[in-house]
Backbone as CSV, one residue per row, in Angstrom:
resi,resn,N_x,N_y,N_z,CA_x,CA_y,CA_z,C_x,C_y,C_z
1,UNK,-43.591,87.566,-37.745,-42.527,88.410,-38.332,-41.572,88.844,-37.244
2,UNK,-40.327,88.832,-37.564,-39.283,89.110,-36.521,-39.474,90.501,-35.939
3,UNK,-39.027,90.616,-34.670,-39.149,92.007,-34.061,-38.201,92.829,-34.770
4,UNK,-38.464,94.229,-34.774,-37.619,95.197,-35.266,-36.487,95.455,-34.275
5,UNK,-35.313,95.119,-34.644,-34.182,95.251,-33.793,-33.953,96.701,-33.276
6,UNK,-34.195,97.651,-34.194,-33.946,99.018,-33.803,-34.955,99.381,-32.656
7,UNK,-36.213,98.847,-32.705,-37.027,99.128,-31.602,-36.736,98.443,-30.357
8,UNK,-36.305,97.178,-30.512,-36.134,96.303,-29.368,-34.884,96.717,-28.705
9,UNK,-33.777,97.098,-29.405,-32.542,97.499,-28.830,-32.267,98.933,-29.021
10,UNK,-32.319,99.745,-27.974,-32.077,101.182,-28.106,-30.633,101.455,-28.543
11,UNK,-30.380,102.731,-28.994,-29.017,103.131,-29.382,-28.079,102.744,-28.328
12,UNK,-27.000,102.191,-28.681,-26.014,101.784,-27.634,-26.163,100.270,-27.207
13,UNK,-27.301,99.800,-27.305,-27.602,98.410,-27.004,-27.827,98.215,-25.565
14,UNK,-28.800,97.211,-25.223,-28.997,96.833,-23.833,-28.866,95.310,-23.824
15,UNK,-27.837,94.791,-23.153,-27.540,93.369,-23.143,-28.726,92.591,-22.740
16,UNK,-29.445,92.900,-21.709,-30.633,92.114,-21.190,-31.621,92.030,-22.346
17,UNK,-31.855,93.049,-23.057,-32.862,93.080,-24.066,-32.472,92.185,-25.275
18,UNK,-31.137,92.215,-25.535,-30.729,91.235,-26.624,-30.879,89.894,-26.240
19,UNK,-30.516,89.462,-24.983,-30.694,88.116,-24.479,-32.227,87.809,-24.630
20,UNK,-33.156,88.653,-24.215,-34.580,88.343,-24.269,-35.107,88.172,-25.631
21,UNK,-34.474,88.970,-26.616,-34.884,88.823,-28.008,-34.493,87.402,-28.550
22,UNK,-33.291,87.011,-28.258,-32.813,85.696,-28.775,-33.512,84.627,-28.078
23,UNK,-33.820,84.760,-26.901,-34.631,83.686,-26.126,-36.079,83.511,-26.796
24,UNK,-36.630,84.636,-27.156,-37.872,84.615,-27.816,-37.838,83.730,-29.176
25,UNK,-36.705,83.704,-29.818,-36.635,83.065,-31.111,-37.120,83.810,-32.244
26,UNK,-37.641,85.079,-31.976,-38.363,85.797,-33.049,-37.356,87.013,-33.313
27,UNK,-36.426,86.743,-34.229,-35.412,87.711,-34.632,-34.817,87.464,-35.954
28,UNK,-34.179,88.444,-36.525,-33.552,88.417,-37.845,-31.980,88.336,-37.569
29,UNK,-31.291,87.326,-37.980,-29.890,87.143,-37.694,-29.061,88.306,-38.207
30,UNK,-29.414,88.800,-39.417,-28.698,89.858,-40.104,-28.819,91.183,-39.333
31,UNK,-30.030,91.429,-38.729,-30.193,92.571,-37.831,-29.364,92.484,-36.556
32,UNK,-29.414,91.291,-36.080,-28.482,90.990,-34.865,-27.036,91.306,-35.158
33,UNK,-26.550,90.824,-36.319,-25.169,90.972,-36.705,-24.878,92.455,-36.912
34,UNK,-25.736,93.193,-37.621,-25.533,94.529,-37.848,-25.421,95.423,-36.489
35,UNK,-26.307,94.957,-35.625,-26.314,95.716,-34.278,-25.063,95.395,-33.553
36,UNK,-24.548,94.204,-33.599,-23.295,93.888,-32.803,-22.067,94.617,-33.486
37,UNK,-22.100,94.622,-34.893,-21.039,95.403,-35.590,-21.076,96.773,-35.181
38,UNK,-22.110,97.344,-34.854,-22.241,98.887,-34.599,-21.798,99.143,-33.177
39,UNK,-21.556,98.206,-32.271,-21.160,98.513,-31.000,-19.650,98.659,-30.806
40,UNK,-19.226,99.467,-29.717,-17.794,99.404,-29.451,-17.355,98.055,-28.848
41,UNK,-16.132,97.803,-28.722,-15.631,96.487,-28.316,-16.196,96.073,-26.965
42,UNK,-16.127,96.922,-25.986,-16.658,96.679,-24.570,-18.057,96.300,-24.637
43,UNK,-18.894,97.039,-25.311,-20.341,96.859,-25.374,-20.655,95.599,-26.042
44,UNK,-19.889,95.273,-27.168,-20.107,94.049,-27.930,-19.930,92.814,-27.008
45,UNK,-18.777,92.803,-26.245,-18.399,91.753,-25.394,-19.452,91.626,-24.332
46,UNK,-19.940,92.770,-23.725,-20.960,92.738,-22.798,-22.221,92.077,-23.211
47,UNK,-22.634,92.427,-24.464,-23.801,91.773,-25.150,-23.600,90.339,-25.220
48,UNK,-22.428,89.935,-25.624,-22.228,88.471,-25.860,-22.256,87.701,-24.601
49,UNK,-21.606,88.288,-23.589,-21.576,87.662,-22.276,-22.811,87.711,-21.481
50,UNK,-23.902,88.342,-22.025,-25.109,88.371,-21.352,-25.930,87.180,-21.758
51,UNK,-25.511,86.422,-22.798,-26.457,85.423,-23.396,-26.557,84.191,-22.534
52,UNK,-27.770,83.795,-22.326,-28.217,82.560,-21.589,-27.936,81.325,-22.564
53,UNK,-28.023,80.194,-21.937,-27.934,79.002,-22.739,-28.938,78.885,-23.840
54,UNK,-30.206,79.232,-23.426,-31.305,79.224,-24.445,-31.126,80.157,-25.602
55,UNK,-30.631,81.359,-25.261,-30.325,82.340,-26.245,-29.186,81.868,-27.235
56,UNK,-28.201,81.339,-26.644,-27.078,80.723,-27.514,-27.654,79.541,-28.458
57,UNK,-28.479,78.760,-27.908,-28.983,77.641,-28.648,-29.841,78.266,-29.900
58,UNK,-30.665,79.181,-29.601,-31.513,79.891,-30.729,-30.657,80.495,-31.670
59,UNK,-29.494,81.201,-31.214,-28.705,81.893,-32.067,-27.895,80.884,-33.006
60,UNK,-27.430,79.807,-32.523,-26.711,78.759,-33.245,-27.641,78.217,-34.344
61,UNK,-28.901,78.041,-34.168,-29.719,77.408,-35.073,-30.011,78.469,-36.160
62,UNK,-30.168,79.761,-35.758,-30.532,80.824,-36.669,-29.392,81.112,-37.634
63,UNK,-28.110,80.869,-37.164,-26.935,81.129,-37.900,-26.531,80.105,-38.967
64,UNK,-27.229,79.071,-39.034,-26.862,77.979,-40.039,-26.989,78.616,-41.479
65,UNK,-25.929,78.448,-42.165,-25.864,78.844,-43.585,-25.947,80.334,-43.886
66,UNK,-25.970,81.166,-42.945,-26.109,82.619,-43.103,-24.800,83.357,-43.429
67,UNK,-23.881,83.207,-42.547,-22.595,84.000,-42.636,-21.409,83.006,-42.422
68,UNK,-20.655,82.824,-43.552,-19.512,81.850,-43.517,-18.459,82.311,-42.511
69,UNK,-17.855,81.355,-41.901,-16.668,81.658,-41.018,-15.356,81.155,-41.683
70,UNK,-14.531,82.175,-41.979,-13.247,81.903,-42.534,-12.087,81.997,-41.656
71,UNK,-10.941,81.479,-41.942,-9.758,81.599,-41.119,-9.503,82.976,-40.806
72,UNK,-9.622,83.844,-41.794,-9.322,85.252,-41.579,-10.343,85.977,-40.785
73,UNK,-11.469,85.416,-40.599,-12.387,86.019,-39.515,-11.983,85.732,-38.161
74,UNK,-11.250,84.614,-37.899,-10.802,84.277,-36.530,-9.434,84.960,-36.220
75,UNK,-8.690,84.857,-37.238,-7.334,85.652,-37.102,-7.077,86.454,-38.347
76,UNK,-7.314,87.775,-38.366,-7.152,88.614,-39.568,-5.884,88.348,-40.203
77,UNK,-5.801,88.485,-41.543,-4.692,88.302,-42.364,-3.552,89.219,-42.016
78,UNK,-3.949,90.373,-41.432,-2.932,91.299,-41.002,-2.121,90.970,-39.835
79,UNK,-2.548,89.933,-39.143,-1.765,89.405,-37.900,-0.492,88.713,-38.240
80,UNK,0.546,88.851,-37.497,1.762,88.235,-37.783,1.774,86.814,-37.297
81,UNK,2.511,85.897,-37.915,2.492,84.475,-37.484,2.757,84.415,-35.955
82,UNK,2.070,83.578,-35.312,2.047,83.318,-33.942,1.543,84.520,-33.029
83,UNK,0.990,85.491,-33.714,0.377,86.627,-32.876,-0.977,86.085,-32.410
84,UNK,-1.155,86.156,-31.050,-2.465,85.585,-30.548,-3.581,86.602,-30.813
85,UNK,-4.732,85.968,-31.019,-6.003,86.778,-31.157,-7.100,86.056,-30.224
86,UNK,-7.347,86.671,-29.049,-8.336,86.188,-28.124,-9.699,86.314,-28.665
87,UNK,-10.542,85.381,-28.503,-11.974,85.476,-28.653,-12.626,85.135,-27.265
88,UNK,-13.159,86.272,-26.672,-13.688,86.087,-25.318,-15.095,85.509,-25.379
89,UNK,-15.432,84.606,-24.415,-16.648,83.833,-24.669,-17.482,83.698,-23.362
90,UNK,-18.664,83.106,-23.646,-19.593,82.616,-22.587,-20.136,81.367,-23.130
91,UNK,-20.289,80.425,-22.137,-20.884,79.093,-22.526,-22.163,78.833,-21.772
92,UNK,-22.816,77.684,-22.102,-24.151,77.438,-21.567,-24.125,76.547,-20.324
93,UNK,-22.825,76.339,-19.822,-22.651,75.429,-18.629,-23.126,76.140,-17.376
94,UNK,-23.274,75.446,-16.241,-23.688,76.000,-14.993,-22.537,76.748,-14.206
95,UNK,-21.277,76.245,-14.520,-20.145,76.757,-13.889,-19.048,77.062,-14.795
96,UNK,-18.037,77.926,-14.461,-16.962,78.236,-15.292,-17.358,78.754,-16.695
97,UNK,-18.339,79.664,-16.708,-18.962,80.024,-17.963,-18.061,80.979,-18.695
98,UNK,-17.269,81.792,-18.220,-16.518,82.737,-18.920,-15.086,82.171,-19.283
99,UNK,-14.574,82.439,-20.480,-13.298,81.953,-20.871,-12.857,82.674,-22.118
100,UNK,-11.845,82.213,-22.828,-11.426,82.730,-24.050,-10.863,81.552,-24.865
101,UNK,-11.197,81.594,-26.099,-10.495,80.706,-27.101,-9.506,81.672,-27.791
102,UNK,-8.162,81.263,-27.681,-7.044,82.097,-28.199,-6.516,81.389,-29.381
103,UNK,-6.508,82.104,-30.491,-6.044,81.566,-31.747,-4.766,82.190,-32.303
104,UNK,-3.992,81.573,-33.020,-2.884,82.163,-33.829,-2.756,81.476,-35.160
105,UNK,-2.016,82.182,-36.054,-1.711,81.546,-37.346,-0.331,80.993,-37.325
106,UNK,-0.092,79.760,-37.643,1.190,79.167,-37.511,2.265,79.842,-38.389
107,UNK,1.827,80.213,-39.573,2.744,80.901,-40.558,1.841,81.585,-41.539
108,UNK,2.453,82.619,-42.215,1.679,83.340,-43.184,1.117,82.358,-44.277
109,UNK,-0.113,82.683,-44.521,-0.763,81.831,-45.584,-1.316,80.521,-45.090
110,UNK,-1.196,80.208,-43.865,-1.715,78.881,-43.358,-3.100,78.755,-43.464
111,UNK,-3.527,77.510,-43.743,-4.966,77.194,-43.960,-5.675,76.611,-42.611
112,UNK,-4.882,76.664,-41.586,-5.436,76.315,-40.264,-4.795,77.193,-39.162
113,UNK,-5.468,77.116,-38.028,-4.983,77.880,-36.874,-4.651,77.021,-35.760
114,UNK,-3.756,77.476,-34.832,-3.484,76.839,-33.551,-4.250,77.627,-32.436
115,UNK,-4.587,76.907,-31.363,-5.202,77.591,-30.262,-5.381,76.698,-29.064
116,UNK,-5.852,77.446,-27.981,-6.136,76.801,-26.715,-7.254,77.589,-25.953
117,UNK,-7.764,76.995,-24.912,-8.725,77.632,-24.071,-8.095,78.233,-22.840
118,UNK,-8.254,79.546,-22.767,-7.695,80.311,-21.597,-8.911,80.456,-20.660
119,UNK,-8.824,79.682,-19.521,-9.944,79.533,-18.629,-9.604,79.909,-17.267
120,UNK,-8.367,80.341,-16.991,-7.947,80.715,-15.629,-7.211,79.628,-14.962
121,UNK,-6.462,79.947,-13.974,-5.521,79.022,-13.338,-6.131,77.694,-12.824
122,UNK,-7.269,77.711,-12.165,-7.887,76.535,-11.613,-8.228,75.534,-12.773
123,UNK,-8.936,76.001,-13.692,-9.389,75.109,-14.719,-8.148,74.663,-15.614
124,UNK,-7.245,75.536,-15.948,-6.153,75.090,-16.785,-5.234,74.123,-16.113
125,UNK,-5.182,74.304,-14.714,-4.266,73.377,-13.963,-4.900,71.998,-13.818
126,UNK,-6.213,71.858,-13.457,-6.769,70.572,-13.233,-7.380,69.989,-14.429
127,UNK,-7.884,70.740,-15.462,-8.460,70.230,-16.647,-7.451,70.214,-17.736
128,UNK,-6.739,71.266,-17.902,-5.777,71.397,-18.973,-6.074,72.532,-19.935
129,UNK,-5.167,72.929,-20.736,-5.334,74.096,-21.590,-6.298,73.847,-22.765
130,UNK,-6.611,72.642,-23.087,-7.419,72.360,-24.223,-6.996,72.807,-25.466
131,UNK,-5.828,72.341,-25.993,-5.306,72.758,-27.273,-6.187,72.149,-28.418
132,UNK,-6.036,72.882,-29.564,-6.826,72.423,-30.660,-6.197,72.990,-32.019
133,UNK,-6.661,72.414,-33.083,-6.341,73.053,-34.399,-7.711,73.411,-35.005
134,UNK,-7.807,74.597,-35.577,-9.000,75.068,-36.231,-8.826,75.169,-37.679
135,UNK,-9.911,75.012,-38.385,-9.916,75.088,-39.864,-11.321,75.238,-40.458
136,UNK,-11.384,75.630,-41.720,-12.678,75.767,-42.301,-13.228,74.370,-42.777
137,UNK,-14.599,74.340,-42.703,-15.208,73.179,-43.243,-15.905,73.617,-44.603
138,UNK,-16.453,72.579,-45.326,-16.892,72.801,-46.709,-18.188,73.599,-46.683
139,UNK,-18.898,73.570,-45.539,-20.259,74.205,-45.533,-20.274,75.596,-44.943
140,UNK,-19.115,76.301,-45.018,-18.996,77.715,-44.496,-18.885,77.775,-42.984
141,UNK,-18.791,76.710,-42.214,-18.562,76.695,-40.860,-17.040,76.453,-40.543
142,UNK,-16.655,76.667,-39.344,-15.292,76.386,-38.856,-15.292,75.359,-37.864
143,UNK,-14.354,74.509,-37.805,-14.320,73.476,-36.792,-13.059,73.711,-35.904
144,UNK,-13.276,73.636,-34.570,-12.216,73.659,-33.593,-12.056,72.232,-33.154
145,UNK,-10.975,71.661,-33.571,-10.736,70.259,-33.486,-9.736,69.795,-32.333
146,UNK,-10.337,69.339,-31.273,-9.495,68.944,-30.102,-8.851,67.565,-30.338
147,UNK,-9.138,66.817,-31.373,-8.514,65.576,-31.696,-7.224,65.746,-32.325
148,UNK,-6.913,67.008,-32.723,-5.594,67.394,-33.348,-4.805,68.402,-32.371
149,UNK,-3.566,68.200,-32.110,-2.867,69.143,-31.349,-1.889,69.957,-32.276
150,UNK,-1.660,71.254,-31.820,-0.638,72.064,-32.639,0.732,71.426,-32.488
151,UNK,1.591,71.700,-33.431,2.948,71.260,-33.427,3.894,72.377,-32.753
152,UNK,3.267,73.487,-32.513,4.058,74.593,-31.951,3.036,75.560,-31.236
153,UNK,3.660,76.583,-30.659,2.846,77.565,-29.965,3.686,78.854,-29.723
154,UNK,3.028,79.979,-29.432,3.733,81.187,-29.120,4.369,81.035,-27.710
155,UNK,5.459,81.802,-27.491,5.998,81.878,-26.178,4.972,82.408,-25.236
156,UNK,4.920,81.895,-24.034,3.953,82.452,-23.105,2.739,81.679,-22.962
157,UNK,2.354,80.788,-24.009,1.296,79.938,-23.864,1.667,78.702,-22.967
158,UNK,0.663,78.045,-22.295,1.036,76.942,-21.515,1.477,75.756,-22.321
159,UNK,2.140,74.918,-21.713,2.672,73.622,-22.301,1.576,72.848,-23.015
160,UNK,1.872,72.323,-24.148,0.863,71.462,-24.847,0.961,70.091,-24.269
161,UNK,-0.262,69.669,-23.828,-0.400,68.292,-23.282,-1.568,67.682,-23.999
162,UNK,-1.630,66.355,-24.072,-2.794,65.652,-24.676,-4.126,66.021,-23.991
163,UNK,-5.143,66.113,-24.677,-6.407,66.407,-24.202,-7.035,65.236,-23.436
164,UNK,-6.400,64.142,-23.455,-6.823,62.975,-22.629,-6.235,63.076,-21.174
165,UNK,-5.308,63.975,-21.078,-4.560,64.103,-19.717,-5.462,64.874,-18.676
166,UNK,-5.084,64.584,-17.455,-5.788,65.240,-16.309,-7.337,65.064,-16.488
167,UNK,-8.112,66.099,-16.038,-9.533,65.978,-16.228,-10.006,66.412,-17.646
168,UNK,-9.009,66.685,-18.479,-9.321,66.988,-19.829,-9.977,65.951,-20.540
169,UNK,-9.786,64.757,-20.111,-10.461,63.531,-20.793,-11.950,63.707,-20.734
170,UNK,-12.471,64.393,-19.750,-13.943,64.633,-19.561,-14.472,65.792,-20.265
171,UNK,-13.494,66.733,-20.630,-13.916,68.007,-21.244,-13.519,68.146,-22.657
172,UNK,-12.311,67.820,-23.021,-11.819,68.084,-24.427,-11.607,66.935,-25.249
173,UNK,-11.386,65.778,-24.692,-11.024,64.592,-25.381,-12.144,64.203,-26.399
174,UNK,-11.782,63.820,-27.655,-12.700,63.411,-28.680,-13.681,64.458,-29.005
175,UNK,-13.379,65.708,-28.866,-14.288,66.874,-29.071,-13.935,67.739,-30.301
176,UNK,-15.078,68.125,-30.921,-14.895,69.157,-32.019,-16.021,70.233,-31.696
177,UNK,-15.643,71.449,-31.970,-16.702,72.507,-31.825,-16.956,72.995,-33.243
178,UNK,-18.289,73.196,-33.466,-18.695,73.891,-34.788,-18.966,75.366,-34.528
179,UNK,-18.316,76.240,-35.369,-18.476,77.680,-35.253,-19.263,78.145,-36.540
180,UNK,-20.333,79.013,-36.174,-21.131,79.684,-37.177,-20.961,81.171,-37.020
181,UNK,-20.970,81.887,-38.143,-20.786,83.368,-38.099,-22.150,84.150,-37.695
182,UNK,-21.931,85.152,-36.864,-22.968,86.038,-36.395,-22.818,87.404,-37.022
183,UNK,-21.524,87.857,-36.724,-21.160,89.297,-37.170,-19.648,89.229,-37.537
184,UNK,-19.208,90.454,-37.725,-17.730,90.504,-38.016,-16.885,89.961,-36.945
185,UNK,-17.288,90.187,-35.739,-16.517,89.766,-34.543,-17.039,88.588,-33.740
186,UNK,-18.337,88.240,-33.974,-18.953,87.265,-33.158,-19.297,86.019,-33.791
187,UNK,-18.997,84.938,-33.217,-19.371,83.575,-33.690,-20.136,82.794,-32.507
188,UNK,-20.881,81.824,-32.973,-21.705,81.056,-32.046,-21.329,79.583,-32.310
189,UNK,-21.059,78.806,-31.286,-20.660,77.413,-31.431,-21.397,76.420,-30.646
190,UNK,-21.242,75.139,-31.115,-21.826,74.018,-30.391,-20.820,72.841,-30.399
191,UNK,-20.716,72.203,-29.355,-19.825,71.039,-29.121,-20.364,69.739,-29.705
192,UNK,-19.464,68.913,-30.321,-19.634,67.613,-30.682,-18.646,66.631,-30.070
193,UNK,-19.107,65.568,-29.532,-18.089,64.670,-29.043,-18.447,63.265,-29.526
194,UNK,-17.397,62.633,-30.015,-17.496,61.290,-30.684,-18.536,61.279,-31.712
195,UNK,-18.717,62.340,-32.423,-19.679,62.469,-33.447,-21.077,62.735,-33.043
196,UNK,-21.295,62.949,-31.742,-22.676,63.197,-31.138,-22.871,64.649,-30.842
197,UNK,-23.774,65.238,-31.434,-24.069,66.706,-31.105,-24.428,66.766,-29.633
198,UNK,-23.776,67.741,-28.799,-24.144,67.869,-27.396,-24.901,69.142,-27.151
199,UNK,-25.678,69.220,-26.032,-26.388,70.342,-25.647,-25.524,71.222,-24.936
200,UNK,-24.466,71.689,-25.577,-23.480,72.627,-24.981,-23.078,73.646,-26.082
201,UNK,-23.514,74.914,-25.766,-23.316,75.984,-26.759,-22.326,77.084,-26.161
202,UNK,-21.701,77.903,-26.975,-20.988,78.988,-26.452,-20.866,80.035,-27.623
203,UNK,-20.807,81.372,-27.115,-20.695,82.522,-28.009,-19.271,83.150,-27.841
204,UNK,-18.679,83.584,-28.921,-17.337,84.206,-28.825,-17.364,85.536,-29.601
205,UNK,-16.565,86.483,-28.909,-16.375,87.773,-29.405,-14.915,88.019,-29.638
206,UNK,-14.434,88.200,-30.918,-13.046,88.487,-31.188,-12.580,89.853,-30.719
207,UNK,-11.479,89.878,-30.044,-10.917,91.118,-29.603,-10.230,91.778,-30.668
208,UNK,-10.287,93.171,-30.756,-9.576,93.909,-31.738,-10.501,94.361,-32.896
209,UNK,-9.857,94.981,-33.814,-10.585,95.529,-35.054,-11.062,94.438,-35.955
């Protein structure tokens, strides 16, 4: 029987304990989601960025088919066209673990989003910004598709370049990320390259209300 989240995580949340709970594999995803929804933005991000690779892997499996991810979950309908919405993240890699996936809606009512990976000067310079198009899949998940490039971008975003350029060919080329819902602000993802599921997970926390 899953651990009682209210007993495992005291009021206000303890990031280390959340990670330990997810690593154990003995948890209820809906309780995890409710806990994250109850945190303030800074605490929620702290909890997400505490997650180890194993915790992310367990969370991804637990999230299958539980909470659908819609375009409006990634960029709320109240956002203006080309208004960026950062999702701050942590991945399961050994280096360069913190980053943000930044999304925007091309125009009102669009069924897909544009975005790129905001990873800091070094990574963006030598690897590339990793642009993508994101959209809903039929099974309630969302896909971040690096095989498609946006046809525009907000002012201030880096130049759009092919994901095969620079060292991006080792990181973003032929890649798609699957996103599953955890809570109102939090998603969990896993990378797929050339149709092959990879042992590379990441958790995202949407900034804002």
